[in-house]
TORMARNU-351821 format. One line per 3 residues: number of its first residue (from 1); their letters; for each residue x, y, z of N, C-alpha, C. Coordinates in steps of 0.05 Angstrom, whole numbers, always signed. Example, Ala and Ser with C-alpha at 12.3 -4.5 7.8 and 13.67 -1.06 7.14 Angstrom:
1> AS> +264/-114/+156/+246/-90/+156/+264/-66/+156 ~ +257/-45/+142/+273/-21/+143/+258/+1/+157
% end
This chain:
1> XXX> +1269/+907/+2955/+1258/+889/+2974/+1276/+880/+2995 ~ +1268/+888/+3017/+1288/+880/+3051/+1273/+872/+3073 ~ +1289/+850/+3084/+1277/+839/+3106/+1284/+847/+3141
4> XXX> +1266/+851/+3159/+1282/+850/+3181/+1283/+830/+3195 ~ +1298/+820/+3214/+1295/+793/+3229/+1288/+808/+3260 ~ +1271/+795/+3274/+1262/+800/+3303/+1270/+780/+3315
7> XXX> +1272/+781/+3337/+1280/+764/+3363/+1251/+734/+3352 ~ +1260/+715/+3364/+1248/+691/+3354/+1244/+678/+3331 ~ +1253/+688/+3312/+1257/+682/+3287/+1240/+687/+3267
10> XXX> +1222/+714/+3275/+1203/+725/+3259/+1214/+746/+3235 ~ +1212/+744/+3217/+1218/+761/+3207/+1190/+778/+3182 ~ +1199/+806/+3177/+1180/+822/+3164/+1188/+828/+3144
13> XXX> +1175/+833/+3123/+1191/+832/+3086/+1176/+856/+3080 ~ +1193/+879/+3073/+1182/+905/+3064/+1191/+909/+3026 ~ +1166/+918/+3017/+1173/+921/+2986/+1184/+955/+2976
16> XXX> +1196/+951/+2964/+1202/+977/+2955/+1185/+996/+2954 ~ +1189/+1023/+2956/+1164/+1050/+2946/+1172/+1047/+2912 ~ +1138/+1049/+2909/+1144/+1046/+2876/+1150/+1078/+2870
19> XXX> +1165/+1079/+2840/+1184/+1105/+2833/+1158/+1120/+2831 ~ +1133/+1123/+2823/+1111/+1136/+2819/+1110/+1146/+2851 ~ +1117/+1138/+2870/+1109/+1159/+2894/+1134/+1160/+2911
22> XXX> +1158/+1159/+2895/+1184/+1173/+2909/+1182/+1203/+2899 ~ +1190/+1217/+2919/+1193/+1254/+2912/+1212/+1262/+2896 ~ +1202/+1280/+2877/+1226/+1287/+2867/+1228/+1310/+2867
25> XXX> +1253/+1325/+2861/+1265/+1349/+2870/+1270/+1361/+2847 ~ +1259/+1387/+2837/+1255/+1401/+2820/+1273/+1422/+2820 ~ +1277/+1436/+2797/+1296/+1448/+2790/+1306/+1475/+2813
28> XXX> +1280/+1485/+2820/+1274/+1503/+2843/+1288/+1497/+2862 ~ +1281/+1469/+2870/+1301/+1457/+2896/+1326/+1444/+2892 ~ +1335/+1440/+2867/+1366/+1432/+2864/+1376/+1451/+2846
31> XXX> +1376/+1471/+2843/+1390/+1492/+2824/+1412/+1490/+2817 ~ +1430/+1480/+2832/+1460/+1467/+2820/+1459/+1450/+2794 ~ +1439/+1428/+2798/+1431/+1415/+2777/+1421/+1425/+2756
34> XXX> +1410/+1443/+2748/+1394/+1466/+2729/+1426/+1481/+2712 ~ +1439/+1489/+2733/+1456/+1504/+2719/+1477/+1489/+2705 ~ +1482/+1461/+2717/+1500/+1440/+2702/+1486/+1438/+2676
37> XXX> +1467/+1439/+2680/+1447/+1431/+2647/+1450/+1457/+2633 ~ +1451/+1479/+2643/+1454/+1498/+2616/+1482/+1497/+2614 ~ +1504/+1491/+2636/+1524/+1494/+2623/+1538/+1466/+2598
40> XXX> +1524/+1450/+2603/+1523/+1427/+2582/+1517/+1429/+2557 ~ +1492/+1448/+2562/+1483/+1465/+2534/+1493/+1482/+2516 ~ +1507/+1501/+2537/+1539/+1513/+2529/+1556/+1512/+2518
43> XXX> +1560/+1481/+2524/+1582/+1472/+2514/+1577/+1459/+2494 ~ +1560/+1444/+2489/+1544/+1435/+2463/+1548/+1455/+2443 ~ +1533/+1478/+2450/+1528/+1499/+2427/+1564/+1515/+2417
46> XXX> +1585/+1515/+2438/+1609/+1519/+2428/+1624/+1498/+2412 ~ +1616/+1473/+2420/+1624/+1460/+2403/+1617/+1460/+2372 ~ +1590/+1461/+2370/+1577/+1459/+2347/+1599/+1487/+2339
49> XXX> +1600/+1509/+2339/+1607/+1525/+2324/+1632/+1528/+2320 ~ +1654/+1510/+2337/+1678/+1501/+2328/+1679/+1485/+2305 ~ +1662/+1466/+2305/+1667/+1448/+2280/+1654/+1470/+2264
52> XXX> +1633/+1483/+2261/+1624/+1493/+2237/+1646/+1522/+2224 ~ +1659/+1532/+2250/+1684/+1548/+2240/+1703/+1536/+2222 ~ +1713/+1506/+2230/+1728/+1491/+2218/+1720/+1476/+2199
55> XXX> +1693/+1472/+2184/+1687/+1480/+2162/+1686/+1503/+2142 ~ +1678/+1518/+2151/+1688/+1546/+2137/+1709/+1550/+2125 ~ +1732/+1554/+2147/+1759/+1553/+2147/+1770/+1528/+2122
58> XXX> +1759/+1504/+2119/+1770/+1492/+2094/+1742/+1496/+2074 ~ +1738/+1505/+2073/+1719/+1519/+2044/+1743/+1541/+2036 ~ +1749/+1559/+2051/+1766/+1579/+2051/+1794/+1570/+2033
61> XXX> +1807/+1547/+2050/+1840/+1542/+2037/+1827/+1522/+2010 ~ +1794/+1512/+2003/+1799/+1501/+1979/+1797/+1517/+1963 ~ +1785/+1546/+1965/+1777/+1559/+1946/+1808/+1572/+1935
64> XXX> +1829/+1582/+1950/+1854/+1598/+1957/+1869/+1566/+1940 ~ +1865/+1544/+1947/+1888/+1524/+1943/+1916/+1535/+1951 ~ +1912/+1536/+1971/+1941/+1553/+1983/+1952/+1537/+1991
67> XXX> +1980/+1542/+2000/+2004/+1526/+2008/+2010/+1534/+2043 ~ +2029/+1520/+2055/+2039/+1526/+2086/+2043/+1559/+2088 ~ +2058/+1571/+2066/+2055/+1603/+2068/+2038/+1616/+2067
70> XXX> +2017/+1607/+2042/+1993/+1629/+2043/+1983/+1625/+2062 ~ +1968/+1609/+2076/+1946/+1603/+2089/+1950/+1614/+2121 ~ +1973/+1625/+2126/+1985/+1633/+2148/+1980/+1670/+2141
73> XXX> +1968/+1677/+2154/+1962/+1715/+2156/+1966/+1720/+2184 ~ +1990/+1730/+2193/+1989/+1745/+2215/+1969/+1759/+2218 ~ +1966/+1784/+2201/+1953/+1807/+2201/+1933/+1801/+2205
76> XXX> +1916/+1779/+2186/+1884/+1777/+2198/+1886/+1771/+2220 ~ +1901/+1744/+2232/+1901/+1733/+2258/+1903/+1755/+2279 ~ +1911/+1774/+2279/+1921/+1800/+2297/+1896/+1813/+2298
79> XXX> +1883/+1816/+2276/+1853/+1837/+2271/+1836/+1818/+2290 ~ +1828/+1790/+2279/+1809/+1775/+2293/+1813/+1778/+2325 ~ +1838/+1766/+2336/+1845/+1773/+2360/+1838/+1795/+2373
82> XXX> +1851/+1822/+2362/+1840/+1850/+2380/+1809/+1848/+2376 ~ +1798/+1847/+2356/+1768/+1855/+2355/+1758/+1838/+2378 ~ +1753/+1810/+2376/+1756/+1799/+2412/+1758/+1805/+2433
85> XXX> +1781/+1821/+2437/+1789/+1833/+2462/+1777/+1860/+2463 ~ +1762/+1876/+2449/+1756/+1899/+2444/+1721/+1900/+2452 ~ +1718/+1876/+2441/+1680/+1865/+2448/+1686/+1857/+2479
88> XXX> +1704/+1843/+2483/+1698/+1828/+2510/+1686/+1841/+2533 ~ +1669/+1829/+2556/+1663/+1842/+2580/+1664/+1824/+2591 ~ +1659/+1826/+2622/+1654/+1807/+2637/+1679/+1799/+2657
91> XXX> +1684/+1768/+2671/+1701/+1762/+2688/+1722/+1748/+2675 ~ +1715/+1739/+2647/+1729/+1718/+2650/+1756/+1732/+2625 ~ +1786/+1730/+2646/+1803/+1739/+2631/+1813/+1748/+2599
94> XXX> +1812/+1770/+2591/+1824/+1768/+2567/+1843/+1753/+2553 ~ +1866/+1754/+2573/+1890/+1744/+2575/+1883/+1707/+2569 ~ +1865/+1703/+2581/+1850/+1675/+2577/+1842/+1668/+2542
97> XXX> +1829/+1686/+2539/+1814/+1690/+2514/+1835/+1695/+2489 ~ +1849/+1703/+2497/+1870/+1709/+2466/+1887/+1677/+2469 ~ +1891/+1674/+2490/+1902/+1634/+2488/+1885/+1624/+2476
100> XXX> +1861/+1619/+2480/+1842/+1598/+2468/+1839/+1606/+2442 ~ +1834/+1629/+2435/+1833/+1633/+2404/+1859/+1628/+2390 ~ +1883/+1634/+2401/+1906/+1630/+2384/+1907/+1601/+2391
103> XXX> +1902/+1582/+2400/+1910/+1558/+2401/+1883/+1543/+2381 ~ +1863/+1561/+2372/+1843/+1547/+2350/+1853/+1554/+2333 ~ +1863/+1578/+2323/+1874/+1591/+2303/+1905/+1573/+2289
106> XXX> +1912/+1569/+2308/+1936/+1550/+2304/+1930/+1520/+2292 ~ +1903/+1512/+2307/+1903/+1491/+2296/+1887/+1477/+2273 ~ +1873/+1501/+2260/+1862/+1512/+2234/+1876/+1516/+2217
109> XXX> +1903/+1522/+2219/+1926/+1531/+2203/+1937/+1501/+2194 ~ +1944/+1487/+2217/+1951/+1458/+2206/+1933/+1439/+2195 ~ +1906/+1447/+2197/+1889/+1433/+2176/+1888/+1440/+2148
112> XXX> +1899/+1465/+2140/+1903/+1475/+2116/+1935/+1457/+2097 ~ +1946/+1444/+2121/+1975/+1435/+2108/+1995/+1436/+2121 ~ +2008/+1422/+2120/+2034/+1426/+2139/+2042/+1453/+2145
115> XXX> +2054/+1451/+2168/+2057/+1483/+2188/+2078/+1472/+2208 ~ +2108/+1482/+2215/+2124/+1486/+2235/+2143/+1512/+2236 ~ +2145/+1498/+2264/+2158/+1530/+2273/+2193/+1525/+2287
118> XXX> +2210/+1538/+2272/+2243/+1544/+2281/+2244/+1565/+2302 ~ +2256/+1554/+2324/+2263/+1570/+2346/+2285/+1574/+2358 ~ +2293/+1598/+2355/+2323/+1604/+2371/+2321/+1598/+2407
121> XXX> +2333/+1569/+2408/+2330/+1563/+2435/+2349/+1542/+2445 ~ +2370/+1556/+2457/+2397/+1545/+2463/+2381/+1541/+2497 ~ +2401/+1528/+2509/+2388/+1517/+2541/+2386/+1541/+2557
124> XXX> +2407/+1562/+2556/+2394/+1587/+2566/+2375/+1608/+2560 ~ +2358/+1593/+2542/+2343/+1616/+2534/+2321/+1600/+2524 ~ +2306/+1585/+2537/+2282/+1575/+2541/+2263/+1585/+2531
127> XXX> +2256/+1621/+2538/+2242/+1630/+2537/+2226/+1628/+2511 ~ +2246/+1631/+2495/+2241/+1637/+2468/+2221/+1607/+2453 ~ +2228/+1587/+2460/+2205/+1564/+2462/+2183/+1569/+2474
130> XXX> +2184/+1575/+2499/+2157/+1584/+2510/+2141/+1608/+2491 ~ +2148/+1623/+2481/+2135/+1650/+2463/+2128/+1635/+2440 ~ +2137/+1612/+2422/+2131/+1607/+2403/+2103/+1586/+2407
133> XXX> +2109/+1566/+2429/+2087/+1557/+2437/+2062/+1567/+2450 ~ +2067/+1584/+2460/+2034/+1602/+2471/+2024/+1614/+2442 ~ +2046/+1623/+2417/+2033/+1635/+2404/+2021/+1621/+2380
136> XXX> +2038/+1595/+2375/+2035/+1577/+2355/+2016/+1551/+2360 ~ +2015/+1545/+2391/+2004/+1519/+2399/+2016/+1507/+2405 ~ +2004/+1485/+2422/+2019/+1468/+2440/+2018/+1443/+2420
139> XXX> +2012/+1441/+2402/+2014/+1422/+2387/+2022/+1418/+2359 ~ +2037/+1443/+2357/+2047/+1450/+2323/+2076/+1449/+2333 ~ +2084/+1436/+2316/+2116/+1424/+2302/+2136/+1452/+2312
142> XXX> +2145/+1441/+2328/+2171/+1465/+2342/+2195/+1450/+2340 ~ +2216/+1462/+2320/+2249/+1454/+2328/+2261/+1474/+2346 ~ +2281/+1469/+2360/+2295/+1489/+2373/+2326/+1482/+2364
145> XXX> +2336/+1511/+2352/+2363/+1515/+2340/+2374/+1527/+2361 ~ +2407/+1527/+2362/+2426/+1531/+2382/+2436/+1557/+2369 ~ +2423/+1565/+2342/+2442/+1595/+2327/+2410/+1599/+2307
148> XXX> +2414/+1628/+2312/+2399/+1650/+2302/+2401/+1636/+2271 ~ +2430/+1635/+2258/+2432/+1626/+2232/+2418/+1605/+2223 ~ +2413/+1584/+2242/+2410/+1560/+2244/+2373/+1561/+2229
151> XXX> +2361/+1583/+2246/+2333/+1594/+2244/+2325/+1598/+2217 ~ +2352/+1621/+2213/+2339/+1641/+2188/+2344/+1619/+2164 ~ +2364/+1597/+2169/+2363/+1580/+2140/+2341/+1564/+2139
154> XXX> +2324/+1560/+2162/+2309/+1540/+2159/+2280/+1546/+2158 ~ +2274/+1576/+2152/+2256/+1584/+2137/+2262/+1587/+2107 ~ +2289/+1605/+2102/+2293/+1609/+2074/+2292/+1578/+2060
157> XXX> +2298/+1552/+2069/+2305/+1528/+2053/+2270/+1520/+2063 ~ +2254/+1531/+2068/+2223/+1516/+2076/+2222/+1496/+2089 ~ +2238/+1490/+2105/+2240/+1470/+2132/+2218/+1479/+2153
160> XXX> +2216/+1501/+2151/+2197/+1515/+2172/+2184/+1539/+2157 ~ +2156/+1545/+2165/+2145/+1567/+2159/+2148/+1594/+2178 ~ +2156/+1588/+2196/+2161/+1606/+2218/+2182/+1610/+2233
163> XXX> +2203/+1631/+2239/+2219/+1629/+2254/+2224/+1642/+2278 ~ +2222/+1640/+2301/+2233/+1660/+2322/+2256/+1666/+2326 ~ +2258/+1688/+2336/+2283/+1706/+2324/+2287/+1731/+2357
166> XXX> +2313/+1732/+2370/+2315/+1750/+2399/+2312/+1778/+2381 ~ +2303/+1797/+2389/+2295/+1819/+2386/+2322/+1838/+2382 ~ +2329/+1843/+2366/+2364/+1855/+2357/+2374/+1871/+2386
169> XXX> +2394/+1869/+2385/+2406/+1882/+2400/+2438/+1902/+2400 ~ +2449/+1921/+2398/+2463/+1939/+2400/+2490/+1924/+2403 ~ +2496/+1911/+2417/+2515/+1897/+2423/+2515/+1871/+2403
172> XXX> +2509/+1861/+2391/+2507/+1833/+2371/+2531/+1847/+2351 ~ +2546/+1831/+2347/+2571/+1827/+2327/+2563/+1811/+2299 ~ +2536/+1804/+2308/+2525/+1785/+2278/+2496/+1782/+2276
175> XXX> +2486/+1811/+2273/+2457/+1810/+2272/+2445/+1795/+2258 ~ +2420/+1776/+2258/+2412/+1761/+2240/+2393/+1773/+2226 ~ +2384/+1799/+2224/+2370/+1804/+2205/+2378/+1817/+2179
178> XXX> +2408/+1820/+2179/+2424/+1822/+2162/+2418/+1803/+2136 ~ +2414/+1782/+2137/+2409/+1757/+2121/+2382/+1760/+2108 ~ +2363/+1781/+2119/+2331/+1788/+2102/+2344/+1811/+2086
181> XXX> +2362/+1820/+2083/+2364/+1847/+2068/+2369/+1842/+2039 ~ +2354/+1848/+2016/+2356/+1852/+1997/+2339/+1840/+1980 ~ +2330/+1844/+1951/+2314/+1850/+1939/+2297/+1819/+1930
184> XXX> +2307/+1800/+1936/+2298/+1771/+1928/+2268/+1768/+1940 ~ +2248/+1763/+1927/+2218/+1753/+1940/+2225/+1732/+1950 ~ +2242/+1711/+1951/+2242/+1688/+1959/+2250/+1700/+1998
187> XXX> +2263/+1717/+2000/+2272/+1722/+2032/+2254/+1719/+2047 ~ +2256/+1708/+2070/+2240/+1717/+2094/+2232/+1738/+2102 ~ +2214/+1752/+2114/+2214/+1779/+2129/+2199/+1773/+2148
190> XXX> +2199/+1795/+2162/+2200/+1796/+2195/+2156/+1803/+2190 ~ +2144/+1784/+2205/+2114/+1779/+2203/+2101/+1776/+2227 ~ +2115/+1783/+2250/+2103/+1790/+2279/+2118/+1794/+2301
193> XXX> +2109/+1803/+2325/+2127/+1807/+2344/+2111/+1792/+2368 ~ +2128/+1772/+2382/+2120/+1766/+2405/+2130/+1770/+2436 ~ +2108/+1772/+2458/+2081/+1761/+2452/+2067/+1784/+2449
196> XXX> +2048/+1771/+2434/+2025/+1782/+2418/+2003/+1790/+2446 ~ +1997/+1766/+2466/+1985/+1769/+2486/+2003/+1770/+2513 ~ +1987/+1747/+2521/+2009/+1745/+2547/+2013/+1707/+2553
199> XXX> +2034/+1710/+2560/+2033/+1673/+2558/+2048/+1669/+2597 ~ +2060/+1640/+2596/+2071/+1637/+2615/+2102/+1623/+2610 ~ +2120/+1642/+2616/+2152/+1642/+2603/+2171/+1632/+2629
202> XXX> +2184/+1613/+2618/+2206/+1604/+2636/+2230/+1627/+2634 ~ +2241/+1633/+2653/+2261/+1653/+2656/+2262/+1684/+2654 ~ +2273/+1695/+2648/+2263/+1726/+2650/+2253/+1733/+2622
205> XXX> +2234/+1747/+2627/+2218/+1763/+2607/+2229/+1773/+2581 ~ +2231/+1755/+2556/+2240/+1766/+2537/+2213/+1774/+2511 ~ +2222/+1787/+2496/+2211/+1788/+2469/+2231/+1783/+2446
208> XXX> +2210/+1774/+2422/+2225/+1760/+2396/+2202/+1766/+2369 ~ +2219/+1762/+2353/+2208/+1776/+2325/+2205/+1750/+2307 ~ +2185/+1742/+2299/+2178/+1723/+2279/+2187/+1727/+2245
211> XXX> +2198/+1718/+2238/+2206/+1713/+2205/+2184/+1690/+2189 ~ +2178/+1699/+2172/+2158/+1682/+2153/+2161/+1686/+2121 ~ +2135/+1672/+2108/+2143/+1683/+2089/+2104/+1695/+2073
214> XXX> +2094/+1702/+2096/+2069/+1707/+2096/+2063/+1733/+2079 ~ +2051/+1741/+2066/+2040/+1772/+2053/+2037/+1792/+2071 ~ +2047/+1814/+2072/+2044/+1837/+2086/+2021/+1848/+2086
217> XXX> +2000/+1856/+2110/+1978/+1869/+2108/+1976/+1883/+2133 ~ +1964/+1911/+2124/+1955/+1927/+2141/+1934/+1925/+2162 ~ +1931/+1932/+2186/+1919/+1916/+2202/+1906/+1948/+2221
220> XXX> +1922/+1962/+2216/+1914/+1990/+2224/+1928/+1999/+2249 ~ +1945/+1977/+2262/+1965/+1984/+2288/+1990/+1963/+2287 ~ +1998/+1981/+2262/+2025/+1964/+2258/+2055/+1985/+2265
223> XXX> +2077/+1968/+2259/+2105/+1973/+2256/+2112/+1963/+2233 ~ +2128/+1968/+2220/+2153/+1966/+2192/+2179/+1972/+2201 ~ +2190/+1956/+2193/+2219/+1949/+2195/+2228/+1958/+2166
226> XXX> +2258/+1977/+2167/+2263/+1988/+2148/+2303/+1977/+2154 ~ +2311/+1972/+2129/+2341/+1974/+2139/+2354/+1999/+2110 ~ +2371/+2013/+2122/+2388/+2039/+2113/+2418/+2026/+2109
229> XXX> +2422/+2027/+2087/+2450/+2029/+2079/+2467/+2052/+2072 ~ +2482/+2060/+2087/+2502/+2083/+2078/+2532/+2071/+2071 ~ +2542/+2095/+2071/+2577/+2091/+2060/+2593/+2108/+2080
232> XXX> +2575/+2116/+2103/+2591/+2126/+2124/+2576/+2132/+2147 ~ +2583/+2138/+2161/+2570/+2132/+2195/+2554/+2160/+2195 ~ +2529/+2151/+2205/+2510/+2177/+2205/+2494/+2172/+2243
235> XXX> +2499/+2196/+2250/+2486/+2199/+2280/+2463/+2189/+2283 ~ +2451/+2182/+2310/+2426/+2178/+2308/+2407/+2196/+2307 ~ +2412/+2219/+2311/+2397/+2250/+2311/+2398/+2253/+2277
238> XXX> +2411/+2249/+2264/+2422/+2255/+2240/+2393/+2236/+2226 ~ +2395/+2206/+2229/+2374/+2193/+2220/+2344/+2201/+2225 ~ +2342/+2201/+2244/+2315/+2208/+2264/+2304/+2234/+2243
241> XXX> +2329/+2249/+2245/+2311/+2270/+2222/+2306/+2276/+2200 ~ +2327/+2255/+2188/+2320/+2253/+2157/+2295/+2237/+2151 ~ +2286/+2220/+2165/+2266/+2201/+2163/+2242/+2210/+2171
244> XXX> +2237/+2236/+2201/+2219/+2243/+2206/+2212/+2268/+2182 ~ +2233/+2278/+2164/+2222/+2298/+2149/+2213/+2289/+2121 ~ +2210/+2260/+2123/+2192/+2243/+2109/+2165/+2228/+2119
247> XXX> +2158/+2239/+2141/+2131/+2233/+2147/+2135/+2210/+2162 ~ +2157/+2196/+2166/+2159/+2170/+2183/+2165/+2175/+2207 ~ +2156/+2163/+2233/+2162/+2168/+2262/+2182/+2143/+2267
250> XXX> +2205/+2153/+2260/+2230/+2126/+2273/+2237/+2121/+2301 ~ +2254/+2101/+2301/+2267/+2092/+2323/+2285/+2069/+2311 ~ +2317/+2079/+2315/+2341/+2064/+2314/+2343/+2041/+2329
253> XXX> +2331/+2013/+2320/+2339/+1998/+2334/+2366/+1988/+2338 ~ +2383/+1984/+2314/+2405/+1974/+2316/+2425/+1990/+2299 ~ +2447/+1989/+2292/+2468/+1997/+2275/+2489/+1977/+2278
256> XXX> +2500/+1966/+2248/+2517/+1953/+2242/+2540/+1960/+2219 ~ +2567/+1955/+2231/+2590/+1954/+2206/+2604/+1942/+2201 ~ +2613/+1937/+2173/+2624/+1911/+2167/+2647/+1911/+2179
259> XXX> +2659/+1881/+2190/+2680/+1885/+2210/+2706/+1885/+2192 ~ +2705/+1888/+2164/+2725/+1893/+2148/+2744/+1917/+2148 ~ +2731/+1935/+2162/+2742/+1959/+2158/+2727/+1981/+2144
262> XXX> +2711/+1967/+2126/+2694/+1984/+2104/+2681/+2009/+2120 ~ +2666/+2027/+2102/+2649/+2049/+2111/+2621/+2049/+2111 ~ +2618/+2019/+2105/+2592/+2014/+2100/+2577/+2007/+2127
265> XXX> +2548/+2024/+2129/+2539/+2016/+2152/+2507/+2009/+2144 ~ +2499/+1986/+2160/+2470/+1980/+2150/+2455/+1991/+2182 ~ +2429/+2014/+2177/+2416/+2014/+2204/+2393/+1994/+2206
268> XXX> +2389/+1993/+2227/+2355/+1974/+2231/+2339/+1992/+2245 ~ +2313/+2003/+2229/+2301/+2026/+2234/+2274/+2013/+2243 ~ +2255/+2019/+2263/+2232/+2010/+2259/+2211/+2037/+2258
271> XXX> +2190/+2033/+2248/+2174/+2063/+2238/+2141/+2051/+2248 ~ +2131/+2074/+2259/+2107/+2063/+2271/+2086/+2072/+2237 ~ +2074/+2051/+2239/+2053/+2058/+2215/+2055/+2028/+2204
274> XXX> +2043/+2026/+2178/+2047/+2009/+2163/+2062/+2023/+2131 ~ +2087/+2007/+2124/+2100/+2011/+2102/+2103/+1991/+2085 ~ +2096/+1991/+2066/+2106/+1970/+2045/+2120/+1971/+2019
277> XXX> +2124/+1953/+2006/+2151/+1963/+1985/+2137/+1982/+1966 ~ +2116/+1990/+1963/+2098/+2007/+1947/+2101/+2037/+1957 ~ +2116/+2037/+1983/+2103/+2062/+1997/+2134/+2084/+1980
280> XXX> +2114/+2104/+1970/+2133/+2124/+1957/+2153/+2141/+1969 ~ +2154/+2138/+1997/+2174/+2152/+2014/+2202/+2138/+2014 ~ +2190/+2112/+2003/+2227/+2094/+2006/+2246/+2104/+1980
283> XXX> +2240/+2111/+1958/+2253/+2120/+1935/+2256/+2151/+1938 ~ +2245/+2167/+1949/+2248/+2193/+1960/+2272/+2195/+1977 ~ +2277/+2170/+1997/+2296/+2172/+2018/+2320/+2173/+1997
286> XXX> +2322/+2154/+1979/+2346/+2151/+1966/+2359/+2174/+1950 ~ +2339/+2182/+1927/+2336/+2210/+1915/+2357/+2231/+1929 ~ +2332/+2235/+1953/+2338/+2262/+1964/+2362/+2263/+1986
289> XXX> +2375/+2239/+1989/+2400/+2235/+2004/+2413/+2223/+1999 ~ +2428/+2229/+1977/+2446/+2206/+1958/+2479/+2212/+1974 ~ +2483/+2234/+1987/+2506/+2229/+1990/+2511/+2220/+2020
292> XXX> +2486/+2208/+2034/+2489/+2195/+2051/+2476/+2170/+2050 ~ +2450/+2156/+2041/+2438/+2138/+2040/+2444/+2123/+2009 ~ +2449/+2103/+2011/+2463/+2081/+1992/+2432/+2069/+1974
295> XXX> +2421/+2054/+1995/+2396/+2040/+1995/+2382/+2038/+2019 ~ +2353/+2027/+2013/+2334/+2025/+2031/+2321/+2003/+2018 ~ +2318/+1985/+2041/+2299/+1958/+2044/+2284/+1953/+2063
298> XXX> +2254/+1949/+2057/+2231/+1943/+2074/+2236/+1911/+2084 ~ +2244/+1901/+2109/+2250/+1878/+2121/+2226/+1862/+2129 ~ +2196/+1871/+2129/+2180/+1869/+2141/+2157/+1879/+2164
301> XXX> +2144/+1872/+2179/+2135/+1894/+2200/+2110/+1870/+2212 ~ +2097/+1885/+2234/+2081/+1866/+2253/+2059/+1880/+2260 ~ +2040/+1861/+2273/+2018/+1882/+2286/+2029/+1883/+2309
304> XXX> +2018/+1906/+2323/+2037/+1918/+2343/+2015/+1899/+2372 ~ +2028/+1882/+2388/+2017/+1869/+2412/+2001/+1876/+2423 ~ +1982/+1861/+2430/+1962/+1877/+2455/+1982/+1886/+2479
307> XXX> +1965/+1905/+2486/+1980/+1916/+2518/+1977/+1907/+2538 ~ +1989/+1909/+2560/+1969/+1898/+2590/+1949/+1916/+2592 ~ +1949/+1937/+2587/+1923/+1957/+2592/+1905/+1938/+2579
310> XXX> +1903/+1941/+2546/+1879/+1917/+2535/+1879/+1894/+2545 ~ +1892/+1880/+2558/+1885/+1850/+2571/+1881/+1853/+2591 ~ +1875/+1885/+2602/+1869/+1881/+2638/+1883/+1868/+2656
313> XXX> +1915/+1867/+2653/+1935/+1858/+2672/+1954/+1879/+2682 ~ +1968/+1874/+2699/+1983/+1899/+2709/+2011/+1897/+2684 ~ +2016/+1924/+2692/+2044/+1940/+2662/+2061/+1916/+2667
316> XX> +2071/+1907/+2647/+2094/+1888/+2634/+2121/+1904/+2643 ~ +2140/+1889/+2660/+2157/+1903/+2667/+2183/+1919/+2633
% end
């Protein structure tokens, strides 16, 4: 109710219009309101599904009775994300879709038990921290280390479940992957390659390998890592010819020689496809090339990262 004051002190009082007589704008007259209502419905449905997914994951954890090493399955995670990227359509960026699912997967891993990441991240290599954060989630505990040896030790001693380490480089005089060589089942293994999707990295683009204790799993899009020990130097072409003859598709990543003057050599080899400890080609490599090959170890593998083309992005440098 309101009043108007006129000259001479006269006033006229007006009563408010009844709500029953106030005009109502229909959804057709206010399409923005209707679209926002649909957004709210979709958000509620998405939220319900996230809570349902959480419940199912917790049921799986209860059935498995797993620990931090067992419930982290990099191969399975890669399969989930790759399937979603393949079925995706529309204008929503695939790279963002991957980030959403990586955050959700990482959060659900942490619900099943303690989960932490150790990363090689000296002051001039913060890119590796970014790779770890993007893949394992913004809220996952991540501890930076100044040396690669500290990262390997953190995983070996179970202070961390995952370690993030730089890709091997030929001029490295003390390669970290030598610590993974051996038959001890407690040794960490290479379980992933980063970035798997796309990320927001500081500094120059870099790639990394992840080590951990997860069980190996074939995803259909894999690479495997072998270390071959020889007692003399062998040329790259000879190694490739030998491995190709056994059905491998190899690439030599790094060769290392003991600084003591010994003729012993270690060759880090990446092969296309999945190869595990039961691969019959591994013992054949030693048996058929005894004059050159002393031992061969499988030190892990990883699901091949999504390409820029698969993510709908410009090709990476």
